[in-house]
Structures are given as C-alpha cells and as structure tokens.
PADO-462034 format. One record per residue (C-alpha): x, y, z; residue in three letters. Coordinates in steps of 0.02 Angstrom, whole numbers, plus 50000, padded with zeros to 5 digits. Layout:
PADO-462034
- X | Y | Z | ALA
...
//
This chain:
PADO-462034
- 50592 | 51441 | 49157 | UNK
- 50723 | 51298 | 49149 | UNK
- 50710 | 51130 | 49245 | UNK
- 50790 | 51131 | 49439 | UNK
- 50955 | 51027 | 49379 | UNK
- 50938 | 50898 | 49529 | UNK
- 50989 | 50700 | 49398 | UNK
- 51139 | 50667 | 49309 | UNK
- 51058 | 50604 | 49159 | UNK
- 51080 | 50466 | 49033 | UNK
- 51079 | 50571 | 48833 | UNK
- 50938 | 50445 | 48808 | UNK
- 50739 | 50505 | 48768 | UNK
- 50632 | 50370 | 48789 | UNK
- 50476 | 50355 | 48677 | UNK
- 50390 | 50216 | 48723 | UNK
- 50378 | 50047 | 48816 | UNK
- 50331 | 49874 | 48802 | UNK
- 50329 | 49731 | 48923 | UNK
- 50516 | 49742 | 48966 | UNK
- 50587 | 49840 | 48834 | UNK
- 50591 | 50026 | 48790 | UNK
- 50614 | 50106 | 48622 | UNK
- 50725 | 50292 | 48636 | UNK
- 50634 | 50429 | 48500 | UNK
- 50797 | 50367 | 48368 | UNK
- 50706 | 50210 | 48360 | UNK
- 50849 | 50109 | 48467 | UNK
- 50785 | 49982 | 48585 | UNK
- 50831 | 49949 | 48756 | UNK
- 50802 | 49801 | 48884 | UNK
- 50765 | 49837 | 49056 | UNK
- 50839 | 49746 | 49201 | UNK
- 50812 | 49907 | 49325 | UNK
- 50614 | 49926 | 49324 | UNK
- 50643 | 50111 | 49320 | UNK
- 50717 | 50082 | 49544 | UNK
- 50583 | 49935 | 49546 | UNK
- 50415 | 50050 | 49504 | UNK
- 50398 | 49900 | 49360 | UNK
- 50331 | 49756 | 49418 | UNK
- 50208 | 49705 | 49286 | UNK
- 50318 | 49776 | 49138 | UNK
- 50287 | 49927 | 49033 | UNK
- 50113 | 49941 | 48958 | UNK
- 50031 | 49777 | 49007 | UNK
- 49876 | 49771 | 48932 | UNK
- 49752 | 49742 | 49075 | UNK
- 49856 | 49888 | 49163 | UNK
- 49821 | 50021 | 49053 | UNK
- 49639 | 49964 | 49010 | UNK
- 49607 | 49994 | 49182 | UNK
- 49648 | 50145 | 49175 | UNK
- 49578 | 50181 | 49048 | UNK
- 49412 | 50132 | 49083 | UNK
- 49411 | 50242 | 49261 | UNK
- 49492 | 50371 | 49175 | UNK
- 49327 | 50402 | 49081 | UNK
- 49224 | 50376 | 49240 | UNK
- 49303 | 50496 | 49373 | UNK
- 49503 | 50514 | 49388 | UNK
- 49492 | 50625 | 49569 | UNK
- 49382 | 50669 | 49721 | UNK
- 49427 | 50720 | 49888 | UNK
- 49446 | 50591 | 50021 | UNK
- 49290 | 50692 | 50098 | UNK
- 49190 | 50556 | 49997 | UNK
- 49146 | 50372 | 49999 | UNK
- 49272 | 50275 | 49844 | UNK
- 49242 | 50121 | 49840 | UNK
- 49400 | 50077 | 49758 | UNK
- 49480 | 50114 | 49929 | UNK
- 49422 | 49951 | 50002 | UNK
- 49432 | 49839 | 49847 | UNK
- 49619 | 49879 | 49842 | UNK
- 49612 | 49871 | 50033 | UNK
- 49544 | 49692 | 50027 | UNK
- 49641 | 49649 | 49870 | UNK
- 49805 | 49675 | 49947 | UNK
- 49760 | 49586 | 50125 | UNK
- 49708 | 49444 | 50042 | UNK
- 49859 | 49440 | 49929 | UNK
- 49997 | 49499 | 50038 | UNK
- 49900 | 49358 | 50192 | UNK
- 49884 | 49523 | 50325 | UNK
- 49667 | 49517 | 50285 | UNK
- 49664 | 49566 | 50455 | UNK
- 49779 | 49758 | 50442 | UNK
- 49690 | 49909 | 50357 | UNK
- 49758 | 49995 | 50241 | UNK
- 49812 | 50202 | 50207 | UNK
- 49851 | 50279 | 50051 | UNK
- 49988 | 50410 | 50004 | UNK
- 50055 | 50467 | 49848 | UNK
- 50238 | 50378 | 49880 | UNK
- 50372 | 50289 | 49984 | UNK
- 50447 | 50444 | 50058 | UNK
- 50262 | 50488 | 50097 | UNK
- 50226 | 50327 | 50168 | UNK
- 50367 | 50318 | 50290 | UNK
- 50345 | 50460 | 50349 | UNK
- 50146 | 50428 | 50415 | UNK
- 50224 | 50211 | 50492 | UNK
- 50368 | 50373 | 50611 | UNK
- 50199 | 50475 | 50651 | UNK
- 50097 | 50332 | 50675 | UNK
- 50225 | 50241 | 50782 | UNK
- 50257 | 50403 | 50877 | UNK
- 50063 | 50433 | 50921 | UNK
- 50039 | 50245 | 50977 | UNK
- 50175 | 50255 | 51100 | UNK
- 50193 | 50427 | 51145 | UNK
- 50377 | 50422 | 51108 | UNK
- 50488 | 50507 | 50976 | UNK
- 50651 | 50426 | 50925 | UNK
- 50676 | 50287 | 50793 | UNK
- 50793 | 50145 | 50775 | UNK
- 50865 | 50151 | 50595 | UNK
- 51028 | 50063 | 50511 | UNK
- 51200 | 50107 | 50427 | UNK
- 51169 | 50093 | 50229 | UNK
- 50997 | 50127 | 50238 | UNK
- 50873 | 50219 | 50097 | UNK
- 50712 | 50287 | 50174 | UNK
- 50630 | 50430 | 50079 | UNK
- 50700 | 50606 | 50059 | UNK
- 50584 | 50712 | 50139 | UNK
- 50594 | 50755 | 50304 | UNK
- 50591 | 50647 | 50457 | UNK
- 50631 | 50486 | 50299 | UNK
- 50784 | 50587 | 50248 | UNK
- 50847 | 50585 | 50415 | UNK
- 50823 | 50389 | 50422 | UNK
- 50911 | 50384 | 50268 | UNK
- 51103 | 50357 | 50287 | UNK
- 51174 | 50465 | 50147 | UNK
- 51225 | 50625 | 50227 | UNK
- 51245 | 50725 | 50039 | UNK
- 51039 | 50721 | 50047 | UNK
- 51024 | 50796 | 50229 | UNK
- 51001 | 50978 | 50251 | UNK
- 51034 | 51078 | 50404 | UNK
- 50863 | 51077 | 50452 | UNK
- 50810 | 50893 | 50401 | UNK
- 50954 | 50825 | 50565 | UNK
- 50852 | 50741 | 50709 | UNK
- 50914 | 50694 | 50892 | UNK
- 50781 | 50563 | 50848 | UNK
- 50875 | 50466 | 50733 | UNK
- 50991 | 50325 | 50842 | UNK
- 51069 | 50230 | 50699 | UNK
- 51151 | 50070 | 50731 | UNK
- 51253 | 49951 | 50614 | UNK
- 51151 | 49838 | 50487 | UNK
- 51137 | 49647 | 50581 | UNK
- 51218 | 49684 | 50734 | UNK
- 51144 | 49613 | 50881 | UNK
- 51234 | 49696 | 51013 | UNK
- 51232 | 49852 | 50951 | UNK
- 51034 | 49820 | 50945 | UNK
- 51039 | 49758 | 51135 | UNK
- 51134 | 49910 | 51203 | UNK
- 51042 | 50056 | 51103 | UNK
- 50837 | 49969 | 51138 | UNK
- 50804 | 50075 | 51275 | UNK
- 50621 | 50120 | 51343 | UNK
- 50639 | 50271 | 51242 | UNK
- 50612 | 50192 | 51079 | UNK
- 50478 | 50247 | 50971 | UNK
- 50500 | 50111 | 50815 | UNK
- 50633 | 50014 | 50727 | UNK
- 50622 | 50046 | 50556 | UNK
- 50711 | 49907 | 50415 | UNK
- 50699 | 49859 | 50231 | UNK
- 50665 | 49709 | 50209 | UNK
- 50800 | 49688 | 50108 | UNK
- 50883 | 49857 | 50104 | UNK
- 50902 | 49900 | 49921 | UNK
- 50992 | 50054 | 49897 | UNK
- 51098 | 49975 | 50026 | UNK
- 51177 | 49849 | 49914 | UNK
- 51074 | 49715 | 49918 | UNK
- 51076 | 49651 | 50082 | UNK
- 50967 | 49552 | 50186 | UNK
- 50955 | 49568 | 50389 | UNK
- 50998 | 49390 | 50463 | UNK
- 50842 | 49289 | 50541 | UNK
- 50943 | 49313 | 50719 | UNK
- 50940 | 49489 | 50670 | UNK
- 50756 | 49518 | 50641 | UNK
- 50729 | 49353 | 50805 | UNK
- 50829 | 49518 | 50901 | UNK
- 50698 | 49660 | 50830 | UNK
- 50556 | 49528 | 50870 | UNK
- 50618 | 49519 | 51053 | UNK
- 50670 | 49691 | 51115 | UNK
- 50508 | 49796 | 51016 | UNK
- 50351 | 49733 | 51132 | UNK
- 50482 | 49720 | 51285 | UNK
- 50502 | 49919 | 51260 | UNK
- 50319 | 49935 | 51202 | UNK
- 50434 | 49994 | 51049 | UNK
- 50334 | 49972 | 50851 | UNK
- 50417 | 49870 | 50742 | UNK
- 50429 | 49949 | 50553 | UNK
- 50453 | 49847 | 50377 | UNK
- 50488 | 49948 | 50235 | UNK
- 50462 | 49839 | 50075 | UNK
- 50441 | 50004 | 49960 | UNK
- 50571 | 49916 | 49864 | UNK
- 50554 | 49733 | 49925 | UNK
- 50372 | 49714 | 49903 | UNK
- 50243 | 49664 | 49795 | UNK
- 50313 | 49514 | 49748 | UNK
- 50493 | 49548 | 49683 | UNK
- 50575 | 49440 | 49803 | UNK
- 50480 | 49290 | 49767 | UNK
- 50354 | 49321 | 49918 | UNK
- 50233 | 49461 | 49925 | UNK
- 50342 | 49540 | 50083 | UNK
- 50533 | 49524 | 50086 | UNK
- 50512 | 49506 | 50284 | UNK
- 50397 | 49345 | 50253 | UNK
- 50553 | 49240 | 50232 | UNK
- 50563 | 49243 | 50401 | UNK
- 50494 | 49231 | 50596 | UNK
- 50425 | 49436 | 50610 | UNK
- 50261 | 49504 | 50583 | UNK
- 50262 | 49691 | 50598 | UNK
- 50175 | 49836 | 50673 | UNK
- 50204 | 49928 | 50506 | UNK
- 50252 | 49875 | 50337 | UNK
- 50254 | 50048 | 50204 | UNK
- 50245 | 49998 | 50011 | UNK
- 50251 | 50095 | 49870 | UNK
- 50359 | 50065 | 49697 | UNK
- 50305 | 49908 | 49615 | UNK
- 50113 | 49934 | 49688 | UNK
- 50060 | 50061 | 49561 | UNK
- 50176 | 50014 | 49413 | UNK
- 50243 | 50209 | 49384 | UNK
- 50068 | 50271 | 49448 | UNK
- 50101 | 50362 | 49615 | UNK
- 50033 | 50284 | 49733 | UNK
- 50089 | 50226 | 49918 | UNK
- 50020 | 50148 | 50080 | UNK
- 50053 | 50081 | 50245 | UNK
- 49990 | 49937 | 50315 | UNK
- 49933 | 49951 | 50508 | UNK
- 49902 | 49804 | 50610 | UNK
- 49750 | 49813 | 50679 | UNK
- 49805 | 49855 | 50885 | UNK
- 49840 | 50024 | 50804 | UNK
- 49656 | 50152 | 50814 | UNK
- 49655 | 50281 | 50719 | UNK
- 49552 | 50423 | 50743 | UNK
- 49511 | 50567 | 50660 | UNK
- 49634 | 50686 | 50587 | UNK
- 49766 | 50580 | 50626 | UNK
- 49845 | 50561 | 50445 | UNK
- 49792 | 50671 | 50293 | UNK
- 49798 | 50673 | 50118 | UNK
- 49726 | 50758 | 49970 | UNK
- 49797 | 50651 | 49834 | UNK
- 49818 | 50478 | 49903 | UNK
- 49709 | 50351 | 49857 | UNK
- 49600 | 50440 | 49704 | UNK
- 49528 | 50335 | 49584 | UNK
- 49665 | 50326 | 49440 | UNK
- 49801 | 50280 | 49578 | UNK
- 49689 | 50127 | 49655 | UNK
- 49654 | 50078 | 49452 | UNK
- 49802 | 50059 | 49443 | UNK
- 49843 | 49960 | 49608 | UNK
- 49707 | 49848 | 49584 | UNK
- 49774 | 49807 | 49395 | UNK
- 49951 | 49757 | 49475 | UNK
- 49880 | 49633 | 49627 | UNK
- 49780 | 49570 | 49486 | UNK
- 49902 | 49530 | 49376 | UNK
- 50023 | 49475 | 49529 | UNK
- 49892 | 49343 | 49545 | UNK
- 49828 | 49286 | 49389 | UNK
- 50022 | 49289 | 49305 | UNK
- 50073 | 49195 | 49444 | UNK
- 50222 | 49332 | 49454 | UNK
- 50297 | 49300 | 49622 | UNK
- 50322 | 49105 | 49577 | UNK
- 50403 | 49203 | 49412 | UNK
- 50505 | 49302 | 49526 | UNK
- 50564 | 49148 | 49625 | UNK
- 50605 | 49042 | 49476 | UNK
- 50699 | 49177 | 49366 | UNK
- 50770 | 49251 | 49499 | UNK
- 50876 | 49092 | 49546 | UNK
- 50907 | 49045 | 49371 | UNK
- 50983 | 49205 | 49370 | UNK
- 51071 | 49202 | 49513 | UNK
- 51157 | 49036 | 49466 | UNK
- 51205 | 49100 | 49297 | UNK
- 51281 | 49242 | 49386 | UNK
- 51377 | 49132 | 49523 | UNK
- 51476 | 49032 | 49382 | UNK
- 51553 | 49194 | 49300 | UNK
- 51739 | 49221 | 49351 | UNK
- 51726 | 49402 | 49361 | UNK
- 51570 | 49385 | 49482 | UNK
- 51624 | 49406 | 49690 | UNK
- 51465 | 49370 | 49757 | UNK
- 51290 | 49379 | 49720 | UNK
- 51159 | 49449 | 49880 | UNK
- 50969 | 49442 | 49875 | UNK
- 50810 | 49355 | 49843 | UNK
- 50702 | 49331 | 49674 | UNK
- 50733 | 49483 | 49553 | UNK
- 50783 | 49583 | 49666 | UNK
- 50971 | 49545 | 49670 | UNK
- 51155 | 49639 | 49695 | UNK
- 51297 | 49566 | 49601 | UNK
- 51480 | 49614 | 49663 | UNK
- 51596 | 49614 | 49530 | UNK
- 51791 | 49623 | 49536 | UNK
- 51803 | 49795 | 49461 | UNK
- 51676 | 49959 | 49488 | UNK
- 51511 | 49932 | 49421 | UNK
- 51492 | 50120 | 49376 | UNK
- 51599 | 50056 | 49204 | UNK
- 51497 | 49910 | 49184 | UNK
- 51348 | 50007 | 49190 | UNK
- 51395 | 50121 | 49060 | UNK
- 51471 | 49977 | 48938 | UNK
- 51286 | 49906 | 48963 | UNK
- 51187 | 50041 | 48928 | UNK
- 51296 | 50130 | 48789 | UNK
- 51347 | 49949 | 48709 | UNK
- 51210 | 49819 | 48749 | UNK
- 51072 | 49946 | 48761 | UNK
- 51025 | 49877 | 48940 | UNK
- 50962 | 49967 | 49085 | UNK
- 51067 | 49914 | 49254 | UNK
- 51075 | 49987 | 49447 | UNK
- 51162 | 50047 | 49547 | UNK
- 51212 | 50051 | 49738 | UNK
- 51285 | 50133 | 49869 | UNK
- 51410 | 50006 | 49844 | UNK
- 51545 | 50047 | 49710 | UNK
- 51568 | 49874 | 49645 | UNK
- 51382 | 49821 | 49671 | UNK
- 51262 | 49815 | 49505 | UNK
- 51072 | 49816 | 49554 | UNK
- 50963 | 49687 | 49465 | UNK
- 50763 | 49735 | 49462 | UNK
- 50698 | 49699 | 49324 | UNK
- 50500 | 49677 | 49290 | UNK
- 50432 | 49511 | 49373 | UNK
- 50372 | 49432 | 49236 | UNK
- 50538 | 49458 | 49116 | UNK
- 50573 | 49311 | 49005 | UNK
- 50711 | 49195 | 49031 | UNK
- 50788 | 49218 | 48846 | UNK
- 50784 | 49413 | 48892 | UNK
- 50900 | 49353 | 49050 | UNK
- 51014 | 49248 | 48958 | UNK
- 51036 | 49390 | 48824 | UNK
- 51074 | 49524 | 48984 | UNK
- 51198 | 49386 | 49030 | UNK
- 51277 | 49355 | 48859 | UNK
- 51309 | 49543 | 48871 | UNK
- 51394 | 49556 | 49044 | UNK
- 51499 | 49411 | 49015 | UNK
- 51549 | 49501 | 48840 | UNK
- 51585 | 49687 | 48954 | UNK
- 51663 | 49603 | 49101 | UNK
- 51796 | 49507 | 48969 | UNK
//
C-alpha cells in the first residue's frame, strides 16, 4: 500500500529537531520560521515538554472519557489562569477542525438556530461544516456545501448589518486571519459584532487556532480588542506537535450528557503535552518574548525596499513583497535553508516561528531574505 498523495512535498526528510532548528537525513540544518503551521510554540524538543510526556508514558497513555482523568481538570485550570478566562469551561478534542465543528454544534444547540456568518479569506478546517465555513472552493466537496453558511466580506460593517438577522446562530472569525494573509479585524468591526450578536440572540465564536497560545503577544489575539467571545477554539500551538484541540465555553452555555463527545480528546498524553506548553509559556515569559521579538522583526522588515507591507501581531506576521512570494520561499529554503510559510495571497510570506526564537536567529533570517530579494 502507498500513501494517498494529497500533499505537494518538499524533497526533504527531517530526522531531528531542537529549539528553532531542524536537521535533515543528510545532516543539513534548517532554521524554522514557520513552526509547522504555527504548531511549534515552545520550540522543538523542549526538555520540559519531553520530560512531561516521558513521565506520563510510564504511567498511562490512554483511557476513555468514561473515567476520571485529573490531568484534564489540571489543564483546564492552568489554561483558565493563563488566558484570563478562569470562569469558562473546556471541552477537549483532537484538532482545530474538530474544535470548530463542536463550537458550531454548541452554538446551534444553544440558540436552536442553524445559520452561521463567516468571512472571506477565512480558514476554519477541512471537515464537514468547518470546510463549508472556509473560503477555499477547491477543498469543498459537493457533500460539504451548506445553505447554513452566510459568507461576508472581511471588515465590512454594512454587509454585517444587512445580513445579521435573527436566523443567525453564530458569527465565527479568526483572531487574526492566518492562511488568508495575516489580516486583523478592525476595532469598529468587532464592536459591531459585539452589538449585533446579543441583539439577534447569536453567539460569537473566536477561532484562535492559529492566533492563540501567545503567538500574537497576548494569549488570544482578540484580547487586543474590547470583545469577550462566547466560544473560543484552540489547537495548533496548544500541544507543540501533539494532537490536541479544545473549545472554551462561556458559563452561560449549559452542558448536558451526550451533547458532545470524543474518543481520544483529553487523553493522558495530550493533557501532559498541553500542560507542558502552558508551563513553558509561563516560566519563559513567551508572550512577552513574542511581543518584543515580533516588534523587532516587524521594524526591520519595514525598512527593506522590497517589502510593501508588514501585517500582524507578535510572531504572527504577513510580509507583502513586491514579487511573488513562492519564488522567495523556494530560495530561502533551497539556498538559505530557512522554512517560511505561504498564504492564499500570492505576494505574502507568512512568518510563524517558535515563540522562543532568538534575535540572532531573526537576524539570520533578515540577512537571508535581503540576499534572496536582491
């Protein structure tokens, strides 16, 4: 049996990784400015992370959610403390797409309505309703098309007012649009969502799957604005590579048995990974590091003549070049051995390094970018 070829792959086989670097099977070292889609939040092979998982593996790696798993409560408590939502509840699952599917389902249960407002250039996942909410027709199968999705332009208040009717169960948006090219919501746009949602008895879902876990310099990107979501979805940086996702639910949303469920979500190893990430974020002040190093990187990038615009917060940056980004990404990878990310916008380079990346590593990237863009 062979693999189902759905990914265009680089001709690179990574054998091991440490901190902000990866090594291939030929011994070539690579600098990681992409973090595997913003997954690597605390650096590769962090010793505290490894020890947490190794210690847990010696005890128990899995049993079902039919028994008490104290690690789940420990993770929820630590997450509530660090993200400043201690009164919320946590539902654990396995991925960002699954988190969004459950958030949509909860919103529909809570409101007894079925329509969801989403936005252009959004990416919310590749499963059922999550892919319908994603603005990417090429990955949308006919079976996933839904009349329950209302897609509107980003930051368009007039369109929002016109379409936010009492049929709407929820509005979902990313804290910072990631794959769409690193676009922030405007404060006035979020203020209008905050006004219209309760007026129409709808919930607000913040997809913080890529922009959460300290990447923006705050725990959640929406915390730069005056808005408190009803549901927050998380994944990517949550487990530093171990599959884990979650939904944070406002206390007004009441649970009942059978409402949601998962086989693997919140297993012992996933919780150990999740706790390790939160502990490192706290102990190493990674949110402060993201703020400081992101500002440094942004300032340096803006001084380059080939850079048209730099968007984003912290270490979630989109760099608009005056040439197509694909050719620059290829040169950075093949000539300078640096991983960077793409977006749905052809001229945007996406930067999502580990939050503990050093200024020396950032300078290495800046020098390499300057050389390949000459």
